[in-house]
N, C-alpha and C positions, 0 to 999 in steps of 0.2 A: 336369427342370426346362427349364422352354421358356423363352427367353429371347425377349420382342417388339418388335422393330424400327420406326421409325417414316423414311418419306422424310425427312430434313432440308429445310427450308423458309426461306432466309435472310429471307424477307419477314414470318416471326414475329417479328422481331427487330430489324428498323426500326421505332422506337416512337418516333423523335426526330431532329429536322435532323442533330446530332449524329452519329448513329446510319449517318444515311444517306450523310451527307458523309462516314464512314471507309467504308464501303459501296464507296459513287461511287471514293475516292478508291484503294481495294484493288484495285478492280475493273479499272483502270487503268494500274496498273501493274501486274497480270498480264495484260493484252490485249497487249500487244504489238503495237500496230495492229488486232487481228481486231476489224473492226466485230461481228461479231455476236457475241462475248463481251463488247461494249459496249451492246446493243439487246438481249440476255439481262438485263445487270443493271437497264438502264432497265427490264426488263419485270417486274422483281423488286420495283422500288421503286415500279411504279404498282399492283402488287396490293398492296403494303405500304400505301399511301395511301390507295385505296377508286376502284375499279373502274369502280363506276357513279356514282359521281362525276366523275371525268376521262373517264368517254363524254361525261358533260351537257357541260363545259370545255371539250372539244378538236370537238364534234360528229360523233364519233365513236361508232357503236355498241358496245356493251361486250362481244358476241363478234367485232366485228371488231378493234378491240386484241389481245383473247386471240391472234386466230389472228395478228394482226401479229408480236406480240411470241413466241408460240411457238414449239417447236424446227426448225418448218417452215418459220416466218413468215419473212419479206423485206421490214420497211415500209419506205416510201421515205423520206427525206431528210425531205420536205417532212411524215410522219407522229411520226419523231424529233422532231423541233425542235418540233414543236407539242405532243406530249405533255410533252417538256421544259419546254417554258415554263407550261403545264398543270400541270406537278408542283413548279414554282418554281426552277425549273434554267434555268443559264444554260450557252450552250455557245459556248467560246473556243476561237478556234484560234489558234497563235501560231507562228511559221516556228522552226524548227527549232536552230538556230546561233541565235535571238537575247542579245546580250548584255547 
């Protein structure tokens, strides 16, 4: 008997705003400040939402988005911010010791 395995793709399960928020929260907790991990999570969310539509909304080509959010990609902060906004996400910075 042969066991058939497939690669896990988190984007297939991000089918609601609640699922996306839970995924993003989990990734932020796991990232430990690693920007590459956070960028990867944003790329997964982008794939879940529709890369073609995102390309139209950001003015960045589909191929450019895939390249920027690939394992070898290194998107600029401007690209990350533009994509986050187009996905309906906001970026928030807080002081570490805020009370």
